[in-house]
Backbone atoms as SQL, in Angstrom:
CREATE TABLE atoms (id INTEGER PRIMARY KEY, chain TEXT, resi INTEGER, resn TEXT, atom TEXT, x REAL, y REAL, z REAL);
INSERT INTO atoms VALUES
  (1, 'A', 1, 'UNK', 'N', 239.430, 221.034, 240.380),
  (2, 'A', 1, 'UNK', 'CA', 240.061, 219.587, 239.328),
  (3, 'A', 1, 'UNK', 'C', 241.606, 220.090, 238.760),
  (4, 'A', 2, 'UNK', 'N', 242.515, 218.806, 239.117),
  (5, 'A', 2, 'UNK', 'CA', 243.809, 219.402, 238.248),
  (6, 'A', 2, 'UNK', 'C', 243.915, 219.228, 237.014),
  (7, 'A', 3, 'UNK', 'N', 244.161, 219.601, 236.402),
  (8, 'A', 3, 'UNK', 'CA', 244.682, 219.468, 234.930),
  (9, 'A', 3, 'UNK', 'C', 245.469, 218.349, 234.876),
  (10, 'A', 4, 'UNK', 'N', 244.566, 217.358, 233.905),
  (11, 'A', 4, 'UNK', 'CA', 245.320, 215.944, 233.414),
  (12, 'A', 4, 'UNK', 'C', 246.415, 216.166, 232.230),
  (13, 'A', 5, 'UNK', 'N', 247.260, 215.269, 232.557),
  (14, 'A', 5, 'UNK', 'CA', 248.345, 215.118, 231.435),
  (15, 'A', 5, 'UNK', 'C', 247.642, 214.764, 229.940),
  (16, 'A', 6, 'UNK', 'N', 248.398, 214.615, 229.480),
  (17, 'A', 6, 'UNK', 'CA', 247.614, 214.171, 227.733),
  (18, 'A', 6, 'UNK', 'C', 248.149, 212.695, 227.824),
  (19, 'A', 7, 'UNK', 'N', 248.983, 212.465, 228.835),
  (20, 'A', 7, 'UNK', 'CA', 249.144, 210.740, 229.080),
  (21, 'A', 7, 'UNK', 'C', 248.015, 210.319, 229.840),
  (22, 'A', 8, 'UNK', 'N', 247.713, 211.167, 230.664),
  (23, 'A', 8, 'UNK', 'CA', 246.722, 210.312, 231.367),
  (24, 'A', 8, 'UNK', 'C', 245.555, 210.040, 230.828),
  (25, 'A', 9, 'UNK', 'N', 245.343, 211.479, 229.697),
  (26, 'A', 9, 'UNK', 'CA', 243.992, 211.281, 228.945),
  (27, 'A', 9, 'UNK', 'C', 244.016, 210.131, 228.421),
  (28, 'A', 10, 'UNK', 'N', 245.473, 209.912, 227.418),
  (29, 'A', 10, 'UNK', 'CA', 245.216, 209.028, 226.638),
  (30, 'A', 10, 'UNK', 'C', 244.883, 207.693, 227.347),
  (31, 'A', 11, 'UNK', 'N', 245.707, 207.285, 228.302),
  (32, 'A', 11, 'UNK', 'CA', 245.545, 206.355, 229.097),
  (33, 'A', 11, 'UNK', 'C', 243.805, 205.692, 229.315),
  (34, 'A', 12, 'UNK', 'N', 243.652, 206.919, 230.359),
  (35, 'A', 12, 'UNK', 'CA', 241.681, 206.846, 230.064),
  (36, 'A', 12, 'UNK', 'C', 241.139, 206.291, 229.122),
  (37, 'A', 13, 'UNK', 'N', 241.468, 206.622, 227.765),
  (38, 'A', 13, 'UNK', 'CA', 240.340, 206.950, 226.494),
  (39, 'A', 13, 'UNK', 'C', 241.064, 205.794, 225.580),
  (40, 'A', 14, 'UNK', 'N', 240.903, 204.553, 225.616),
  (41, 'A', 14, 'UNK', 'CA', 241.050, 203.687, 224.801),
  (42, 'A', 14, 'UNK', 'C', 239.981, 203.848, 223.802),
  (43, 'A', 15, 'UNK', 'N', 240.473, 204.618, 222.648),
  (44, 'A', 15, 'UNK', 'CA', 239.484, 205.208, 221.407),
  (45, 'A', 15, 'UNK', 'C', 238.578, 203.878, 220.856),
  (46, 'A', 16, 'UNK', 'N', 239.195, 202.468, 220.899),
  (47, 'A', 16, 'UNK', 'CA', 238.741, 201.433, 220.106),
  (48, 'A', 16, 'UNK', 'C', 237.143, 201.054, 221.230),
  (49, 'A', 17, 'UNK', 'N', 237.012, 201.172, 222.628),
  (50, 'A', 17, 'UNK', 'CA', 235.757, 200.929, 222.804),
  (51, 'A', 17, 'UNK', 'C', 235.607, 202.676, 223.958),
  (52, 'A', 18, 'UNK', 'N', 235.785, 203.366, 222.964),
  (53, 'A', 18, 'UNK', 'CA', 235.077, 204.534, 223.517),
  (54, 'A', 18, 'UNK', 'C', 233.555, 204.854, 223.386),
  (55, 'A', 19, 'UNK', 'N', 233.097, 205.165, 224.723),
  (56, 'A', 19, 'UNK', 'CA', 231.597, 205.741, 224.533),
  (57, 'A', 19, 'UNK', 'C', 231.692, 206.972, 224.482),
  (58, 'A', 20, 'UNK', 'N', 230.746, 207.407, 223.450),
  (59, 'A', 20, 'UNK', 'CA', 230.686, 209.076, 222.979),
  (60, 'A', 20, 'UNK', 'C', 229.346, 209.367, 223.596),
  (61, 'A', 21, 'UNK', 'N', 229.169, 210.957, 224.017),
  (62, 'A', 21, 'UNK', 'CA', 228.126, 211.324, 225.090),
  (63, 'A', 21, 'UNK', 'C', 228.070, 212.627, 224.440),
  (64, 'A', 22, 'UNK', 'N', 227.065, 213.126, 224.167),
  (65, 'A', 22, 'UNK', 'CA', 226.968, 214.796, 224.589),
  (66, 'A', 22, 'UNK', 'C', 227.407, 215.589, 225.332),
  (67, 'A', 23, 'UNK', 'N', 227.576, 216.731, 225.219),
  (68, 'A', 23, 'UNK', 'CA', 227.848, 217.726, 226.023),
  (69, 'A', 23, 'UNK', 'C', 226.603, 217.841, 227.583),
  (70, 'A', 24, 'UNK', 'N', 225.570, 217.922, 226.844),
  (71, 'A', 24, 'UNK', 'CA', 224.357, 218.161, 227.465),
  (72, 'A', 24, 'UNK', 'C', 224.136, 216.651, 228.688),
  (73, 'A', 25, 'UNK', 'N', 224.836, 215.581, 227.960),
  (74, 'A', 25, 'UNK', 'CA', 224.612, 214.353, 229.340),
  (75, 'A', 25, 'UNK', 'C', 225.317, 214.451, 229.613),
  (76, 'A', 26, 'UNK', 'N', 227.154, 214.476, 229.646),
  (77, 'A', 26, 'UNK', 'CA', 227.925, 214.718, 230.666),
  (78, 'A', 26, 'UNK', 'C', 227.480, 215.522, 231.503),
  (79, 'A', 27, 'UNK', 'N', 226.948, 216.932, 231.214),
  (80, 'A', 27, 'UNK', 'CA', 226.780, 217.820, 232.027),
  (81, 'A', 27, 'UNK', 'C', 225.544, 217.352, 232.752),
  (82, 'A', 28, 'UNK', 'N', 224.911, 216.764, 232.940),
  (83, 'A', 28, 'UNK', 'CA', 223.973, 215.558, 233.851),
  (84, 'A', 28, 'UNK', 'C', 224.292, 214.800, 234.273),
  (85, 'A', 29, 'UNK', 'N', 225.109, 213.818, 233.803),
  (86, 'A', 29, 'UNK', 'CA', 226.299, 213.077, 234.560),
  (87, 'A', 29, 'UNK', 'C', 226.869, 213.595, 235.842),
  (88, 'A', 30, 'UNK', 'N', 227.430, 214.916, 235.638),
  (89, 'A', 30, 'UNK', 'CA', 228.367, 215.418, 237.033),
  (90, 'A', 30, 'UNK', 'C', 227.849, 216.705, 237.148),
  (91, 'A', 31, 'UNK', 'N', 226.226, 216.958, 237.031),
  (92, 'A', 31, 'UNK', 'CA', 225.446, 218.045, 237.367),
  (93, 'A', 31, 'UNK', 'C', 226.034, 219.177, 237.413),
  (94, 'A', 32, 'UNK', 'N', 227.107, 219.856, 236.593),
  (95, 'A', 32, 'UNK', 'CA', 227.097, 220.538, 236.434),
  (96, 'A', 32, 'UNK', 'C', 226.488, 221.348, 234.808),
  (97, 'A', 33, 'UNK', 'N', 226.819, 223.105, 234.787),
  (98, 'A', 33, 'UNK', 'CA', 226.071, 223.725, 233.550),
  (99, 'A', 33, 'UNK', 'C', 227.019, 222.772, 232.302),
  (100, 'A', 34, 'UNK', 'N', 226.264, 222.829, 231.301),
  (101, 'A', 34, 'UNK', 'CA', 227.004, 222.257, 229.985),
  (102, 'A', 34, 'UNK', 'C', 228.360, 223.581, 229.764),
  (103, 'A', 35, 'UNK', 'N', 228.087, 224.915, 229.879),
  (104, 'A', 35, 'UNK', 'CA', 229.185, 225.849, 229.794),
  (105, 'A', 35, 'UNK', 'C', 230.502, 225.143, 230.608),
  (106, 'A', 36, 'UNK', 'N', 230.324, 224.638, 231.702),
  (107, 'A', 36, 'UNK', 'CA', 231.213, 223.862, 232.422),
  (108, 'A', 36, 'UNK', 'C', 232.197, 222.840, 231.938),
  (109, 'A', 37, 'UNK', 'N', 231.350, 222.347, 231.264),
  (110, 'A', 37, 'UNK', 'CA', 231.924, 220.822, 230.352),
  (111, 'A', 37, 'UNK', 'C', 233.034, 221.281, 229.236),
  (112, 'A', 38, 'UNK', 'N', 232.011, 222.564, 228.717),
  (113, 'A', 38, 'UNK', 'CA', 232.818, 223.018, 227.770),
  (114, 'A', 38, 'UNK', 'C', 234.553, 223.743, 228.374),
  (115, 'A', 39, 'UNK', 'N', 234.483, 224.165, 229.325),
  (116, 'A', 39, 'UNK', 'CA', 235.663, 224.599, 229.903),
  (117, 'A', 39, 'UNK', 'C', 236.246, 223.842, 230.298),
  (118, 'A', 40, 'UNK', 'N', 235.764, 222.642, 230.966),
  (119, 'A', 40, 'UNK', 'CA', 236.723, 221.603, 231.136),
  (120, 'A', 40, 'UNK', 'C', 237.645, 220.999, 230.058),
  (121, 'A', 41, 'UNK', 'N', 236.934, 220.591, 228.870),
  (122, 'A', 41, 'UNK', 'CA', 237.496, 220.612, 227.471),
  (123, 'A', 41, 'UNK', 'C', 238.316, 221.301, 227.057),
  (124, 'A', 42, 'UNK', 'N', 238.307, 222.643, 227.027),
  (125, 'A', 42, 'UNK', 'CA', 239.507, 223.522, 226.981),
  (126, 'A', 42, 'UNK', 'C', 240.746, 223.599, 227.663),
  (127, 'A', 43, 'UNK', 'N', 240.169, 223.121, 228.961),
  (128, 'A', 43, 'UNK', 'CA', 241.540, 223.308, 229.936),
  (129, 'A', 43, 'UNK', 'C', 242.444, 221.754, 229.872),
  (130, 'A', 44, 'UNK', 'N', 241.743, 221.106, 229.185),
  (131, 'A', 44, 'UNK', 'CA', 242.449, 219.411, 228.913),
  (132, 'A', 44, 'UNK', 'C', 241.397, 218.454, 230.257),
  (133, 'A', 45, 'UNK', 'N', 240.807, 218.994, 231.062),
  (134, 'A', 45, 'UNK', 'CA', 240.349, 217.793, 231.991),
  (135, 'A', 45, 'UNK', 'C', 240.076, 216.586, 231.453),
  (136, 'A', 46, 'UNK', 'N', 238.700, 217.023, 230.437),
  (137, 'A', 46, 'UNK', 'CA', 238.248, 215.823, 229.785),
  (138, 'A', 46, 'UNK', 'C', 238.376, 215.482, 228.725),
  (139, 'A', 47, 'UNK', 'N', 238.233, 214.676, 227.825),
  (140, 'A', 47, 'UNK', 'CA', 238.723, 214.496, 226.147),
  (141, 'A', 47, 'UNK', 'C', 237.314, 214.606, 225.415),
  (142, 'A', 48, 'UNK', 'N', 237.555, 215.461, 224.735),
  (143, 'A', 48, 'UNK', 'CA', 236.336, 215.117, 223.398),
  (144, 'A', 48, 'UNK', 'C', 236.668, 215.604, 222.115),
  (145, 'A', 49, 'UNK', 'N', 235.885, 215.180, 221.165),
  (146, 'A', 49, 'UNK', 'CA', 236.247, 215.212, 219.606),
  (147, 'A', 49, 'UNK', 'C', 235.392, 215.589, 218.901),
  (148, 'A', 50, 'UNK', 'N', 235.542, 216.556, 217.763),
  (149, 'A', 50, 'UNK', 'CA', 234.760, 217.102, 216.929),
  (150, 'A', 50, 'UNK', 'C', 234.431, 216.041, 215.680),
  (151, 'A', 51, 'UNK', 'N', 233.346, 215.504, 215.556),
  (152, 'A', 51, 'UNK', 'CA', 232.697, 214.972, 214.686),
  (153, 'A', 51, 'UNK', 'C', 231.704, 215.553, 213.390),
  (154, 'A', 52, 'UNK', 'N', 232.108, 216.501, 213.519),
  (155, 'A', 52, 'UNK', 'CA', 231.224, 217.419, 212.038),
  (156, 'A', 52, 'UNK', 'C', 231.374, 218.985, 212.657),
  (157, 'A', 53, 'UNK', 'N', 231.197, 220.223, 211.585),
  (158, 'A', 53, 'UNK', 'CA', 231.290, 221.469, 212.260),
  (159, 'A', 53, 'UNK', 'C', 230.711, 222.179, 213.325),
  (160, 'A', 54, 'UNK', 'N', 229.640, 221.394, 214.022),
  (161, 'A', 54, 'UNK', 'CA', 229.157, 221.534, 215.415),
  (162, 'A', 54, 'UNK', 'C', 228.789, 220.640, 215.715),
  (163, 'A', 55, 'UNK', 'N', 229.536, 219.384, 216.011),
  (164, 'A', 55, 'UNK', 'CA', 228.864, 217.888, 216.368),
  (165, 'A', 55, 'UNK', 'C', 230.411, 217.815, 217.200),
  (166, 'A', 56, 'UNK', 'N', 229.891, 218.024, 218.758),
  (167, 'A', 56, 'UNK', 'CA', 231.201, 217.640, 219.629),
  (168, 'A', 56, 'UNK', 'C', 230.524, 216.583, 220.517),
  (169, 'A', 57, 'UNK', 'N', 231.191, 215.409, 220.902),
  (170, 'A', 57, 'UNK', 'CA', 230.923, 214.538, 221.891),
  (171, 'A', 57, 'UNK', 'C', 232.030, 214.098, 222.631),
  (172, 'A', 58, 'UNK', 'N', 231.832, 214.150, 224.156),
  (173, 'A', 58, 'UNK', 'CA', 232.770, 213.779, 225.429),
  (174, 'A', 58, 'UNK', 'C', 232.834, 212.104, 225.565),
  (175, 'A', 59, 'UNK', 'N', 234.039, 212.418, 225.696),
  (176, 'A', 59, 'UNK', 'CA', 234.605, 210.713, 225.991),
  (177, 'A', 59, 'UNK', 'C', 234.323, 210.358, 227.777),
  (178, 'A', 60, 'UNK', 'N', 232.937, 209.611, 227.431),
  (179, 'A', 60, 'UNK', 'CA', 232.600, 209.048, 228.674),
  (180, 'A', 60, 'UNK', 'C', 233.420, 208.435, 229.633),
  (181, 'A', 61, 'UNK', 'N', 234.372, 207.766, 229.218),
  (182, 'A', 61, 'UNK', 'CA', 235.502, 206.979, 230.312),
  (183, 'A', 61, 'UNK', 'C', 236.319, 208.313, 230.998),
  (184, 'A', 62, 'UNK', 'N', 236.873, 209.157, 230.574),
  (185, 'A', 62, 'UNK', 'CA', 237.113, 210.545, 230.726),
  (186, 'A', 62, 'UNK', 'C', 236.304, 211.445, 231.993),
  (187, 'A', 63, 'UNK', 'N', 235.672, 211.505, 231.433),
  (188, 'A', 63, 'UNK', 'CA', 234.613, 211.724, 232.147),
  (189, 'A', 63, 'UNK', 'C', 234.498, 211.518, 234.022),
  (190, 'A', 64, 'UNK', 'N', 234.234, 210.070, 233.282),
  (191, 'A', 64, 'UNK', 'CA', 234.226, 209.340, 234.603),
  (192, 'A', 64, 'UNK', 'C', 235.913, 209.298, 235.870),
  (193, 'A', 65, 'UNK', 'N', 236.635, 209.391, 234.703),
  (194, 'A', 65, 'UNK', 'CA', 237.780, 209.327, 235.481),
  (195, 'A', 65, 'UNK', 'C', 238.435, 210.490, 236.170),
  (196, 'A', 66, 'UNK', 'N', 237.539, 212.024, 235.858),
  (197, 'A', 66, 'UNK', 'CA', 237.842, 212.928, 236.280),
  (198, 'A', 66, 'UNK', 'C', 238.120, 213.526, 237.738),
  (199, 'A', 67, 'UNK', 'N', 236.805, 212.736, 238.302),
  (200, 'A', 67, 'UNK', 'CA', 237.339, 212.900, 239.828),
  (201, 'A', 67, 'UNK', 'C', 235.409, 212.871, 240.103),
  (202, 'A', 68, 'UNK', 'N', 235.068, 213.242, 241.568),
  (203, 'A', 68, 'UNK', 'CA', 233.769, 212.850, 242.174),
  (204, 'A', 68, 'UNK', 'C', 232.833, 213.719, 241.521),
  (205, 'A', 69, 'UNK', 'N', 231.696, 213.312, 241.363),
  (206, 'A', 69, 'UNK', 'CA', 230.473, 214.616, 241.033),
  (207, 'A', 69, 'UNK', 'C', 230.349, 215.372, 242.463),
  (208, 'A', 70, 'UNK', 'N', 230.521, 216.629, 242.380),
  (209, 'A', 70, 'UNK', 'CA', 230.071, 217.744, 243.543),
  (210, 'A', 70, 'UNK', 'C', 228.758, 217.868, 243.312),
  (211, 'A', 71, 'UNK', 'N', 228.346, 217.699, 244.398),
  (212, 'A', 71, 'UNK', 'CA', 226.903, 218.536, 244.979),
  (213, 'A', 71, 'UNK', 'C', 226.818, 219.850, 245.792),
  (214, 'A', 72, 'UNK', 'N', 226.655, 220.657, 245.170),
  (215, 'A', 72, 'UNK', 'CA', 226.211, 221.882, 245.843),
  (216, 'A', 72, 'UNK', 'C', 225.203, 222.623, 246.763),
  (217, 'A', 73, 'UNK', 'N', 225.346, 222.586, 247.657),
  (218, 'A', 73, 'UNK', 'CA', 223.874, 223.046, 248.590),
  (219, 'A', 73, 'UNK', 'C', 224.236, 223.235, 250.037),
  (220, 'A', 74, 'UNK', 'N', 223.176, 223.437, 250.680),
  (221, 'A', 74, 'UNK', 'CA', 223.069, 224.018, 251.709),
  (222, 'A', 74, 'UNK', 'C', 222.690, 222.594, 252.865),
  (223, 'A', 75, 'UNK', 'N', 223.085, 221.982, 254.017),
  (224, 'A', 75, 'UNK', 'CA', 222.188, 221.077, 254.451),
  (225, 'A', 75, 'UNK', 'C', 221.361, 221.885, 255.772),
  (226, 'A', 76, 'UNK', 'N', 220.343, 221.108, 255.938),
  (227, 'A', 76, 'UNK', 'CA', 219.136, 221.573, 257.057),
  (228, 'A', 76, 'UNK', 'C', 220.119, 221.793, 258.264),
  (229, 'A', 77, 'UNK', 'N', 219.643, 222.471, 258.821),
  (230, 'A', 77, 'UNK', 'CA', 220.385, 222.949, 259.936),
  (231, 'A', 77, 'UNK', 'C', 219.120, 222.466, 261.272),
  (232, 'A', 78, 'UNK', 'N', 219.696, 222.288, 262.390),
  (233, 'A', 78, 'UNK', 'CA', 218.812, 222.222, 263.038),
  (234, 'A', 78, 'UNK', 'C', 218.717, 222.546, 264.176);
């Protein structure tokens, strides 16, 4: 996943209509572990805000704009 510039993140995240979701919900949407969501936030791939000492919410628009959902697994061989 390529790192997004601050301008790209800002464009994808209009705060007036921002839908904030939990990290667990974000992880379920893109089918990754919540730790991966934390890493993506730290790396700047997706936008998140802290709403209290322990309450972190992910901007759903930047999550959707971050790319495709990846599904790992093996296809059945014939």
